[in-house]
C-alpha positions as CSV (number, residue, x, y, z in Angstrom):
1,M,-0.1,0.0,-0.1
2,P,1.7,3.3,-0.9
3,P,2.3,5.8,1.9
4,A,-0.3,8.5,2.3
5,N,1.9,11.5,1.3
6,S,2.9,10.1,-2.0
7,R,2.3,12.2,-5.0
8,P,1.1,11.2,-8.3
9,H,3.5,11.6,-11.3
10,P,2.2,12.6,-14.8
11,L,2.9,10.0,-17.8
12,Q,4.3,7.4,-15.6
13,L,3.3,3.8,-16.5
14,N,5.1,2.0,-13.8
15,G,4.4,2.3,-9.9
16,A,7.9,2.9,-9.1
17,G,7.9,6.6,-8.8
18,P,9.1,9.4,-11.1
19,R,11.7,7.1,-12.7
20,P,11.7,7.7,-16.6
21,T,9.5,5.4,-18.8
22,K,9.3,4.6,-22.4
23,V,6.6,7.4,-22.5
24,D,8.5,9.9,-20.7
25,T,11.1,10.7,-23.5
26,S,11.9,13.9,-25.4
27,Y,10.5,12.4,-28.7
28,T,7.1,11.6,-27.0
29,W,7.0,15.4,-25.7
30,L,8.1,16.6,-29.0
31,A,5.3,14.5,-30.8
32,A,2.8,15.8,-28.2
33,Y,3.8,19.5,-29.0
34,F,3.4,19.2,-32.6
35,M,0.0,17.5,-32.0
36,L,-1.3,20.1,-29.8
37,N,0.3,23.0,-31.6
38,L,-1.5,22.0,-34.8
39,S,-4.7,21.4,-32.9
40,L,-4.7,24.8,-31.4
41,T,-4.1,26.5,-34.8
42,I,-7.0,24.7,-36.5
43,Y,-9.2,25.6,-33.5
44,N,-8.3,29.2,-33.4
45,K,-9.2,29.2,-37.2
46,A,-12.3,27.5,-36.4
47,I,-13.4,30.1,-33.8
48,L,-12.5,33.0,-36.0
49,S,-14.6,31.6,-38.9
50,T,-17.4,30.3,-37.0
51,F,-18.0,33.1,-34.3
52,K,-16.3,35.9,-35.8
53,F,-14.2,36.3,-32.5
54,G,-11.4,38.4,-33.8
55,F,-9.7,39.6,-30.7
56,P,-6.1,38.2,-30.7
57,W,-5.0,39.9,-27.3
58,T,-8.4,38.7,-25.7
59,L,-7.6,35.2,-27.0
60,T,-4.0,35.3,-25.6
61,G,-5.6,36.2,-22.2
62,I,-7.8,33.4,-22.2
63,H,-4.8,31.2,-22.9
64,T,-2.9,32.6,-20.0
65,L,-5.7,32.6,-17.8
66,C,-6.6,28.9,-18.4
67,S,-2.7,28.0,-18.3
68,G,-2.5,29.6,-14.8
69,V,-5.6,27.9,-13.5
70,G,-4.6,24.5,-14.9
71,A,-1.1,24.8,-13.3
72,Y,-2.9,25.5,-10.2
73,I,-5.1,22.7,-10.3
74,M,-2.3,20.4,-11.1
75,G,-0.2,21.6,-8.1
76,R,-3.4,21.1,-5.8
77,M,-3.5,17.4,-7.1
78,G,0.1,16.8,-6.1
79,Y,1.5,16.6,-9.7
80,F,4.4,19.1,-8.7
81,Q,5.5,21.0,-5.3
82,P,5.8,24.6,-5.9
83,A,9.5,25.9,-5.1
84,V,9.9,28.5,-2.5
85,L,11.5,31.6,-4.6
86,G,13.2,34.6,-3.1
87,E,12.7,38.3,-4.2
88,H,15.3,37.9,-6.8
89,E,13.9,34.8,-8.3
90,N,10.3,36.4,-8.3
91,M,11.8,39.5,-10.3
92,V,13.2,36.8,-12.8
93,M,9.6,35.4,-13.1
94,L,8.0,38.8,-13.8
95,M,10.9,39.7,-16.4
96,F,10.1,36.2,-18.0
97,S,6.3,36.9,-18.2
98,F,7.0,40.4,-19.8
99,L,9.2,38.7,-22.4
100,Y,6.6,36.2,-23.1
101,T,4.1,39.0,-23.5
102,M,6.2,41.5,-25.7
103,N,7.2,38.6,-27.9
104,I,3.4,38.2,-28.7
105,A,2.8,41.8,-28.9
106,I,5.7,42.8,-31.5
107,S,4.9,39.8,-33.6
108,N,1.2,41.2,-33.8
109,V,2.5,44.6,-34.4
110,S,4.8,43.6,-37.2
111,L,2.2,41.8,-39.0
112,H,0.6,45.2,-39.8
113,E,3.7,46.4,-41.5
114,V,4.9,43.4,-43.3
115,S,3.5,40.5,-45.5
116,V,2.8,37.2,-44.1
117,A,5.4,35.4,-46.3
118,F,8.0,37.9,-45.3
119,H,7.0,37.4,-41.5
120,Q,7.4,33.7,-41.7
121,V,10.6,33.6,-43.6
122,V,12.1,36.0,-40.9
123,R,10.8,34.0,-37.9
124,A,12.1,30.9,-39.5
125,M,15.6,32.4,-38.7
126,T,15.0,31.9,-35.1
127,P,17.4,29.0,-34.9
128,V,20.2,31.0,-36.1
129,F,19.4,33.6,-33.4
130,T,19.4,30.8,-30.7
131,I,22.8,29.4,-31.7
132,A,24.2,33.0,-31.5
133,I,22.7,33.8,-28.2
134,S,23.8,30.4,-26.8
135,I,27.4,30.8,-28.0
136,L,27.8,34.5,-26.9
137,F,26.2,34.2,-23.5
138,L,26.3,30.6,-22.4
139,G,29.6,29.4,-24.0
140,K,28.0,26.5,-25.9
141,R,29.6,25.1,-28.9
142,Y,27.9,23.2,-31.8
143,T,29.4,20.7,-34.3
144,T,29.7,21.4,-38.1
145,L,27.1,18.6,-38.7
146,T,24.5,20.6,-36.8
147,Y,25.1,23.5,-38.8
148,L,25.0,21.7,-41.9
149,S,21.7,20.1,-40.9
150,L,20.0,23.5,-40.3
151,M,20.7,24.5,-43.9
152,P,18.0,22.5,-45.7
153,L,15.6,23.3,-42.9
154,L,15.9,27.1,-43.4
155,L,15.9,26.9,-47.1
156,G,12.9,24.6,-47.0
157,V,10.7,27.1,-44.9
158,Y,11.8,30.0,-47.3
159,M,10.7,27.8,-50.4
160,A,7.4,26.8,-48.4
161,T,6.3,30.3,-47.5
162,V,7.8,31.9,-50.8
163,G,5.2,34.8,-51.7
164,D,4.8,38.6,-51.6
165,Y,7.9,39.7,-49.5
166,S,6.7,43.2,-49.0
167,Y,7.8,45.3,-45.9
168,T,8.4,48.6,-44.5
169,A,11.4,49.6,-42.6
170,M,9.7,49.7,-39.3
171,G,8.1,46.5,-40.2
172,F,11.6,44.9,-41.0
173,F,13.1,46.0,-37.7
174,L,9.9,44.7,-35.6
175,T,10.1,41.4,-37.3
176,V,13.7,41.0,-36.6
177,L,13.3,42.2,-33.0
178,G,10.5,39.6,-32.4
179,T,12.3,36.8,-33.9
180,V,15.3,37.6,-31.6
181,L,12.8,37.8,-28.6
182,A,11.5,34.3,-29.6
183,A,15.1,32.9,-29.6
184,V,15.7,34.7,-26.1
185,K,12.3,33.4,-24.7
186,T,13.3,29.8,-25.7
187,V,16.8,30.0,-24.3
188,V,15.7,31.5,-21.1
189,T,12.8,28.9,-20.8
190,N,15.4,26.1,-20.8
191,R,17.8,27.9,-18.4
192,I,14.9,28.6,-15.9
193,Q,14.0,24.8,-15.8
194,M,17.6,23.6,-16.1
195,G,19.9,26.3,-14.5
196,R,20.0,27.4,-10.8
197,L,16.1,27.7,-10.4
198,Q,15.3,24.1,-11.5
199,L,11.7,24.9,-11.8
200,H,9.2,22.3,-12.9
201,P,7.4,23.1,-16.0
202,L,4.0,23.3,-14.4
203,D,5.5,25.6,-11.5
204,L,7.0,27.9,-14.1
205,L,3.6,27.8,-16.0
206,L,1.8,28.8,-12.5
207,R,4.2,31.8,-11.9
208,M,4.3,33.0,-15.5
209,S,0.8,32.7,-16.5
210,P,-1.0,35.2,-13.8
211,L,1.4,37.9,-14.7
212,A,1.2,37.4,-18.5
213,F,-2.7,37.6,-18.3
214,V,-2.5,41.0,-16.4
215,Q,-0.1,42.1,-19.2
216,T,-2.3,41.1,-22.1
217,V,-5.4,42.7,-20.5
218,I,-3.3,45.9,-20.3
219,F,-2.1,45.6,-23.8
220,S,-5.7,44.9,-25.0
221,W,-7.0,47.9,-23.2
222,M,-4.1,50.2,-24.8
223,K,-4.9,48.9,-28.1
224,G,-8.8,49.7,-27.6
225,E,-9.5,45.9,-28.1
226,L,-10.9,45.7,-24.5
227,D,-13.9,48.0,-25.3
228,E,-14.7,46.1,-28.7
229,V,-14.9,42.6,-26.6
230,V,-17.2,44.3,-24.1
231,S,-19.6,45.4,-27.2
232,F,-19.3,42.0,-28.7
233,C,-20.2,40.2,-25.5
234,K,-23.2,42.4,-25.1
235,T,-24.6,41.4,-28.6
236,E,-22.8,38.4,-30.0
237,M,-22.0,36.1,-26.7
238,S,-23.4,32.7,-26.6
239,A,-23.2,29.6,-24.5
240,S,-21.6,27.7,-27.4
241,L,-19.0,30.5,-27.9
242,I,-18.1,30.4,-24.1
243,V,-17.7,26.5,-24.3
244,A,-15.6,26.9,-27.3
245,L,-13.3,29.5,-25.7
246,L,-13.0,27.4,-22.7
247,I,-11.9,24.3,-24.8
248,N,-9.7,26.6,-26.7
249,G,-8.0,27.6,-23.3
250,I,-7.7,24.1,-22.1
251,I,-5.8,23.1,-25.2
252,A,-3.4,26.2,-24.7
253,F,-2.8,25.1,-21.1
254,F,-1.7,21.5,-22.4
255,L,0.2,23.0,-25.0
256,N,2.2,25.5,-22.9
257,F,2.8,22.4,-20.3
258,V,4.1,20.2,-23.1
259,S,6.1,22.9,-24.8
260,F,8.0,23.7,-21.5
261,T,8.6,20.2,-20.8
262,A,9.8,19.5,-24.2
263,N,12.0,22.3,-23.8
264,K,13.4,20.9,-20.7
265,K,14.1,17.3,-22.0
266,T,15.7,18.6,-25.3
267,S,17.2,22.1,-25.9
268,A,16.5,25.7,-26.8
269,L,17.7,24.9,-30.4
270,T,15.9,21.7,-30.8
271,M,12.6,23.8,-29.8
272,T,13.3,26.4,-32.3
273,V,13.7,23.8,-35.1
274,A,10.4,22.0,-34.0
275,A,8.7,25.5,-34.2
276,N,10.1,25.9,-38.0
277,V,8.8,22.3,-38.7
278,K,5.5,23.1,-36.9
279,Q,5.2,26.0,-39.3
280,V,5.5,24.1,-42.3
281,L,3.0,21.2,-41.0
282,S,0.6,24.3,-40.5
283,I,0.8,24.9,-44.1
284,V,0.0,21.1,-44.8
285,V,-2.9,21.3,-42.5
286,A,-4.1,24.2,-44.5
287,V,-4.0,22.3,-48.0
288,T,-5.7,19.3,-46.4
289,V,-8.4,20.7,-44.1
290,F,-8.9,24.2,-45.5
291,N,-8.3,23.4,-49.2
292,T,-5.6,26.2,-49.4
293,K,-3.7,26.2,-52.9
294,I,-0.1,26.1,-53.1
295,G,2.5,26.0,-55.9
296,F,5.1,23.3,-56.9
297,L,7.8,25.6,-55.0
298,N,5.8,25.6,-52.0
299,G,5.4,21.9,-52.0
300,L,9.2,21.2,-52.5
301,G,9.9,23.4,-49.7
302,I,7.6,21.5,-47.5
303,I,9.3,18.3,-48.2
304,M,12.8,19.9,-47.9
305,T,11.8,21.3,-44.4
306,L,10.6,18.0,-43.1
307,C,13.8,16.3,-44.4
308,G,15.9,19.0,-42.8
309,G,14.0,18.4,-39.6
310,A,14.5,14.6,-39.7
311,C,18.4,15.3,-40.5
312,Y,18.6,17.5,-37.5
313,S,17.0,14.9,-35.4
314,Y,19.5,12.3,-36.7
315,V,22.5,14.4,-36.0
316,D,21.2,15.5,-32.5
317,F,20.5,11.9,-31.6
318,R,23.9,10.8,-32.6
319,E,25.7,13.5,-30.7
320,K,23.8,12.9,-27.3
321,A,24.4,9.2,-27.8
322,Q,28.3,10.0,-27.9
323,R,28.1,12.5,-25.1
324,M,26.5,9.8,-23.0
325,R,28.7,7.0,-24.1
326,P,31.6,6.4,-21.3
327,P,35.0,7.3,-22.5
328,T,37.3,4.2,-23.3
329,P,40.7,4.1,-21.4
330,A,43.7,4.3,-23.9
331,F,45.6,1.5,-21.8
332,P,44.0,-0.9,-19.2
333,Q,45.2,-0.4,-15.6
334,V,45.7,-3.6,-13.6
335,S,44.4,-3.7,-10.3
336,S,44.5,-6.5,-7.8
337,N,41.0,-6.1,-6.5
338,N,38.7,-4.3,-8.8
339,G,40.8,-3.8,-12.0
340,P,39.6,-4.7,-15.6
341,I,39.7,-8.3,-16.4
342,L,42.4,-9.3,-19.0
343,T,42.1,-12.1,-21.4
344,E,44.8,-14.8,-21.3
345,K,46.7,-13.4,-24.2
346,E,46.8,-10.1,-22.4
347,S,48.1,-11.5,-19.3
348,E,50.7,-13.5,-20.9
349,E,52.1,-10.6,-22.7
350,L,52.1,-8.3,-19.7
351,Q,54.1,-11.1,-18.0
352,N,56.4,-11.1,-20.6
353,I,56.8,-7.4,-20.4
354,R,57.6,-7.6,-16.6
355,I,60.3,-10.4,-17.3
356,S,62.1,-8.4,-19.8
357,N,62.1,-5.4,-17.5
358,Q,63.8,-7.4,-14.8
C-alpha cells in the first residue's frame, strides 16, 4: 500500500515513482507538442471563422488565464511541489512573463507592417539567433554537422512560404526584433528549468501565466480591443462560444505545459527547429483541411523542411548518444582487486614485459 503522502506523477506507466519510462521521452513530448500546436491552430481558425471572434489579445489572455488555473489545479492534485523563491527569483519570473508578452505584442504589430510570407521567413531564422545567443552568453559549442543539418531546414521554410515579400523599414526592424525575442524566450525557458532555479514546467507556468494575463489585459486596453470585446459580449456572446473559448484555453494550457517540458528535455535549439517544422506542417494542414492552394515550389519546400527536420533530429540523436557513451581508456590499468579483467593473451604479454624489464 503506497504511503499517504505519495504524490502522483504524470505520464508514468509503472508504479515505481518518477523514474523515466518509455512514454516520458523527449520524442514523446515533441510529438505531443506538434499535435497540440496544430490542434490549437485549427481550433483558433475555427473560432475565428465560426464565431467571428477576431480579438487576438483577448484570446491570448484566455490562454494565459487557463494556463494559470490549470497549473494551479495540477499543483493542488500533487503533480508538482511549488518551489520557494526569493525576491530575486520572483523578479526573474516577472521579467520572463514580460518577455513572453512582448514577444506576442511585437509579432502582432509587425504583421501590420510586413507581408505574412516575409514574416514567416524571418521568423524561420530563430534557430540562427538561438545558436548565436547560446554561443555568446552561455558558452555553448555546436558541431559542423549541426550547422549543416540546419541549412535544408531554413531553405525549405523559405521555399514553403515563398510569396509577396513586402515590408516597411519599421516592419523589418520589428520582425527581426520579434525573432530575436522568440530566441531569447526559448533559451531563457530552458535555463529557468535546467539552471539554478530548476523549476518544474508546471511551476514555471503557474508563476508566469497570471503575470502574462495581467499584461495582455493591459495591452488589450491600450489597443482599444477591450472596449470592442465588451460590445461584442453584449450582442454576440452565446453559450456555445463560451464553451468553445474554454476548450481553446484548455488546449492552450496543455500546449504550454508540453512545450515547457519538451524544452526542458531537449534544448532551446531543438525547440526552435521544431517550431519551424510546425510552421510548415501548418501549411500542410491548411492544404488538407481548408483546401488552401499552394505552388510547386511551396510543396518542394515542405518536403525539404521535413527532411531537414529529420536530418537535424538524426544528428542531434547521434551527438547525444556520443556524449552519454563512457570514455574508453587508452591503456587498461591492472588492479589486484577491482581492475579490468584481462584475457589470457593480454596477461601473457604483460607477464613477458615484466620479465624483460627485470
